[in-house]
N, C-alpha and C positions, 0 to 999 in steps of 0.2 A: 410442594412449595406453595406457600400462600402469600397473599398480598399483605402489605403493611397496613393498609387502610381498607378493611372490609366494608362492603356496602350492601344494602338490602335491595338494590336494583337487580333486575333479572334479565336485562337486555343483553345483547351480544357483546363480546369482547373484541375490541380493535387491536390487532397486532400490526404495529408500524414497522415495516421493514426499512432498513437503511443500508449500511455497509455489511449486511449479513444475509446475502441473497441465497439462502439454503433452507432446507426443511429439517434435516437431522442436526442434532446438537444446537438447537436454537432455543436458548433459555426462555425468551419471551413467549414463543409459540408453545413451548412445553408447559409453561405456567398457565397460559390461556386455555389449553386443552384440559388441564387439571381443574380449571375453574368450572368446566361443565356446561358452558354456554356456547351458542354458535359463534363462529369466528368471522370477523370482517378483517381481511388482510389488505393492507394498503401500502403502496410505495409513493412517496412524495418527492418529486424532483424540485428541490428548493435551491434556486440560485438568486433569490431575492432577499432573504433575511440578512440583516446587517453583519458584515464580516465574513459571510460564507463565501469561500473561494469557488468560482465557477470551474467546472471540470475542463480539462484539456481535451483536445480533439480525439486522441487515441483512446482516452478513458471513456469518452462519450460513446465511441464505437463499441467498446467492451460492454458498457452498461446496457446498451440496446440488446445485445445478444443474451446477456445474463438475465435481463427481465423477461425476455421471451422464453428462456428456459425455465425460469422460476414460475411463470404463469402456467406453463404446461404441467409442471410438477404439482402445483397446488390444485389445478383442475383435475388431475388424475386421481387425487385423493378426495375429491368431492367439494373442494372449495373454489374460491375465485379471488383473484388479485386485482384490486382497484388501483388505477393509476391517476394521480393528481399532480398538477404542476403549479407552483407558486410558493409564497411564504408559508412555512409549515404551521405556524401558530393559528392563523385564521382557517386554514384548511382542516386541521384536526378539530377545531371547535365546531366547524360546520358539519363535519362528518359525524361527530358525536350526536349532534342534534338530528341529523338525517336518519340515523340508525337507532336512536334512543339507547346508545351503548351504556353499559354498566361500568366498563373499565377500558383503559388503554394501556397496553404493555409494549415495551420496546427494549432493545439492547443498547447499551451506552455507547456514546462517542466521546472523544477525548480532546478535540480541538476546542479552544475557548469560545469561538462564535457558536459552535454546535452545542456546547454545554450550556451556554447562555439561553439559546432557543429552547432546549429541552427543559431547563429549570423553570423558565417562564410558563411553558405549556403545562408542566406538572403542577405548578402552583395554581394556575387558573382552573385546571380540571378538578383538582381536589377542593378548591373553594366552591365549586359547583356541585360537589357531592359525587364526583366521578372518581373511581379508584384509578390512579395513575401510578405506574410502577416501572422502574428501570432495572435491567439485569446486566450481569457481567457475561458477555457473549463473544467478545472479540479479542481478549487477551488471556494469557495464563494467569497473570497477577495484576490486580488493579493498581494503577500507578501510585495511589496514596497509601497503599498498604506496605510498600517497600520503602523503608526509611533508614537513614544513617543512625548511629548511636545517639547523635545529637538531635534527632527528629527532623532532619532535613532531607533533601533529595540527593541522589547520587549524580556525580559528574564523570565517573570512571566506571567502565563496564565490569571489570573483574570483581571488585567488591559488591557491585550491584547484583551480579549473577550469583555470587556466593551467598548473598542475603536471600535471594529468591529460592535457591535450591536447599538452603538450610531450614526453611520452614515447611509447612504442609505441602504435599505435592499438588499439582494441578488436578482439578476434579475430573472424574470420568465423564466421557461424552454422553449426552442424552441420546437415546435411540430415535430413529425416524418414526413419526406417527403412522399408524395404519390408515387413518382417515382424518380429514379436516372438515368438521361439520359446517356447512354453509348456512345462510339465513333464509333459504327458500321456505316459504310458508310461515315464517316467523314475523316478518314485518308486514304491517297493513299496507304500506305504500309500496311503490315499485322499488326494486333494488337500486342502491345508489349508483349514480352515473360513474363512468370511468373514461378517462382519456384514451384515445387510440395511440398506441405506442409509436406508430409511424409518424403521427402528427408532431411529435417532439423534435423531429429532425436530427436525431443523434447520429445517424449514419451519414457519411459524406456522399455528396453528389455534385456533379458538375464542377470539378472532376471527382470521380470515385477513386480515391487513392488507397482504399483499404484492402485491395486484393492480396497483398503480402500478409496482412494481419489475418485474413480469413484462411490463408494457406498454413499459417503458423499455429493458430489457436482455435480451440473449440470451447468457448466459455460455457459455464454451467456446472452444477454440483456433481453430476455424474462424471463429467470429464475430470474434475478435480480429484475425485477418489480413484479413478482409473490411473491417472498420472502418478498419484502417490503410491499406488500399489506397484506400478511399473518400476518406480524409483527404488522402492524397498526391496523388490525381488531382484533387481539387476544392478543398480548403480551404487547403492548404499555402502557395500563393502569397500569400494574404491573411491568413495567421496573424498576422504581425507587426502589421498595422494594425487587426485586428478581434478579436484574442483576448481583449480586456478587455470586449467588448460581449456581455453574456449572451444577448441576443436573436438574435445571429448564430451560425450554425453554423460557427464558425471554429476550434474546438479539436478535438483528436483523439479525446477521450472514451476514451482507452486506459487511464486510471488504474486502474480495477478489474481490467482484464486483466493489467496489469503487477503489481499487488499480488498476484494469485493465480498469477502465472507462466504464464498461458495464452499469453502472448507474452513473449519475453525482450527486455531492452534491447539486446542485440546484434542481434537481428532488426530492431528499430525503427531502430537506428543505421544498419545496413547498407542497409535499404530507403530510408531518408531520404536517405542520401548518394547512392544511385543516382538518386533523383528529383531531387536537387539539381543534378546535372550538366547538366541541360537548362534550368536557370533562370538569369536575369540580373536585375540591378537590384533592385527592392524584393522581388521574388519570391525571389531568392537570399538576401536579408537575412532574409526571413521563415523560410526553411528553417534558416538558421544560428541564428536565435532559438529555433526549436523544439528544435534539438539542445542548445542551452544549457539549456532547461527540463528536458530529459532529464538534463543535468548536475546540476541542482538536486536531482533525486531521488537521484543519487549522493552529493551532499553531505549530505543528511539521514541517509543510512546511515553515512557517515563519522562524523558527529556522534554518532549512536546507538551505534556501536561503541565510541567513546571516552567516552561519557557514558550508561551503561546505564539510568540513572534518568530519562531524558529526559521520560517521561510524568508524573513525580511531583515532580521536583526542579528548582528554578530553576537554569539554567546559570550565571547571574550571582548569586553569593551575596548581593549587596546587596538583591536583591528578596525575600529571606527575611524582611526586616523590613517589607515593604509592608503598610500598615494596611488590609487588607481588612475591610469591615464585615460583620456577620452577613448571610447570604443571605436576601433576601426571596423566599420560595418561590413566592408568587403571581406576582411579577414574573418570576422565572426561568421559570415555566410559560408566561407570556405570550410570552417570547422563544422558548421551545422550540416553541410552537404557532403562531408567526407572528402574534401579536396585539399587537405593540408600538405600532402606529400610525405606524410609519415604513415606507413602502411597499417599499423595496428590501430592508430587513431581513426583513420579513414574506414577501416573495416568495421570498427565498432559503431561509428556514426551512420554508416550505411545499413548495418544490421538493425539499428534503432529505427531508421526511417522505413525500412522494408517490413519489419516484424512487430514494431512497437515495443521491443525489448532489447536488452544488451547484456551480455555476460558480465558478471559483477567485477571480475578482475579488470575487464576492459573499461567498465564504467569508471574505475579509479584512474586508469591511464588517460582516458579522454578528458576527465575532469581536471587532472593535474596539468595536462597540456594547455587547456584553456586558461586556467588560473595562473600558472607559473611560467609557462613559456610564451603565452600571449598576453599576460597581465590583464586579464579580463575579470571583472568582479564576479565572484561565485554566483551571485544572484541572477546574472544573465544565463548561466548554464542551468541553474535550478529551474528557471522559467521555461527553458527549451525542453528539458526533460519532462516537466509537468505537462507540457502540451503533447509530447510525442510518445510517452511511455504508457502502455496499457496498465502497468502497475504503479502509476504515479500516486504515491502514498503521501499523505500530509505529514507523516512523521519521518519515514525512511528517506524520502527524497531530499528534503532540506538537510536532514541530519548528515547524509552522505556527502553532500556538497560542502557543508561546514567542516566535516571531518577532513576532507582532502585539503581544504583551504587552510586548516590550522586554526580556525576561529571558533570551533565548536567543542562539544563535550568529548573527552577522551580522544582528542584529535591527533592525527598524524602531525608531527612537527612541521612547521612551514618549510624548513630547509630540506625535508624529504621530498624530492622532486623525481617523479617517475620518468626515467628516460625511455621514451616509447620504443626506440630501437633495441635497447637491452631487454625491455619487457617482452618484445616480440621474439627475440632470440631465445629467451628463457621459457616462455609459456606457449609459443607457437613455433617451435623450431623447424618444423617441416612446412610452415606457411599454409597449412590446410585452411585455417580460419581466414587468413588474409586473402587467399586466392578465391575462396568461396564468395567473399563479399566485395572484393576489388579485382575483378577479372582482368583489368588492364594493367595491373601491377607488373612492373618489370618491362613495360613497353614504352615507346616514345609518347604514348597518349597519357601516361601517368604524370601528374604535375610535379614540378620541382618543389623541394621543401619550402614551406611557408616562412619558417624562421630558422635561425641558427641556434641549435640547442645550447651550445656553450655560452654564447652571448646572452641569450634570454635567461639562462640559469643565473648568471652573474647579476643581471638586472633585477631578477626576482629576489635574490638574496640581499641585494643592496636596499631594495624597497622594504624588505622585512626588517633589516637592521634599523631603518628609520622609525619603525614602529616599536621595535624592541628597546631601542635607545633613543628616545625622542630628542634628547639634548645633544646627541652626538653631531 
């Protein structure tokens, strides 16, 4: 792999890590190593560039652990990871000058503010004679390469995924490097400075509420691959039949590792296809279903790329007129804290607070309850999940909320309202998940129901009719 803009400079190559905190199957790092120059690896915590959304609290916790793991992995291969904080543009310009770098390589991001930052940096560097090059490292298919017959973007998953799978397959993952050559003895000046990770204050203190996160997760590339192998060896054959049951260990739990790029979708795809070759019958169907769920992640980024305001703006303009009532802050707090009186909703919200995650089936139920039984704007829920999920993803999180609300791409119809009691009976019939997360369930200490499901369903449908038929 070579650069589009070769240069006669012989200085080191800067590899800019972002949402790709891994060593193996890292296209930018792979290209930099092929370049044959020393590597300057850097991570920039940018919460200052225009439009960049600051991380939520749980995501900041994960980032701290992931950077600590990546630092150790790079150092074990002979390199060093620099940490810088601030607007990415000035930082990358300064680092190029500090190191006399010949090139800057990175893997692409897909939100509009991030793309705007990256485009400006690439333009400025190239104007200065620096080779700046971006790579495809976070998706199976770049969003602009999958188009309808008319050359537009897709708004429905099935034809989108059909178009993806009809073309060339995802590339094979790049292997992990044997070493990462540092700049020791190359630069005349002292090595570039690096922030101390602890100084960023990413971990909570006073109070330290992250004990449940630590118990539930071990961030880092090695953990991601161990988790994938455990899933392929054990749960993959029953994924199709048990993935909607939150008490069963039938899902991969790879979502946060994919969000932070500690494992790539190409690695997941390749490993799953290898495991799939020995399967037949329902086990083979389960593996295919799992790969389709990887496809849904692709679809959310396709939508985000073409609708940059996904977290704040209804994809379906008709929903702009939805008559959301004023938010009852006490009721909203009851939902956030898992005190609604509906066991599956409360179990999910408490799992979220304790572990920074929630089973996907329960995410849909809790979201439906907030939007359609409490008549709270989906954006309130999206913001809460953004702050509390370790896998808070700029594409999947708002996509999921708009899907449930009925305002998004390939959305569930607004009149599809998940009854939390029926969902609990169907997917947690023995109340294992509920009792694990709501120990007082069934006692006098458990709160009474916050709303009447029948009345709130009728109110939600009436509100929807006012949008569907504005003249009625």
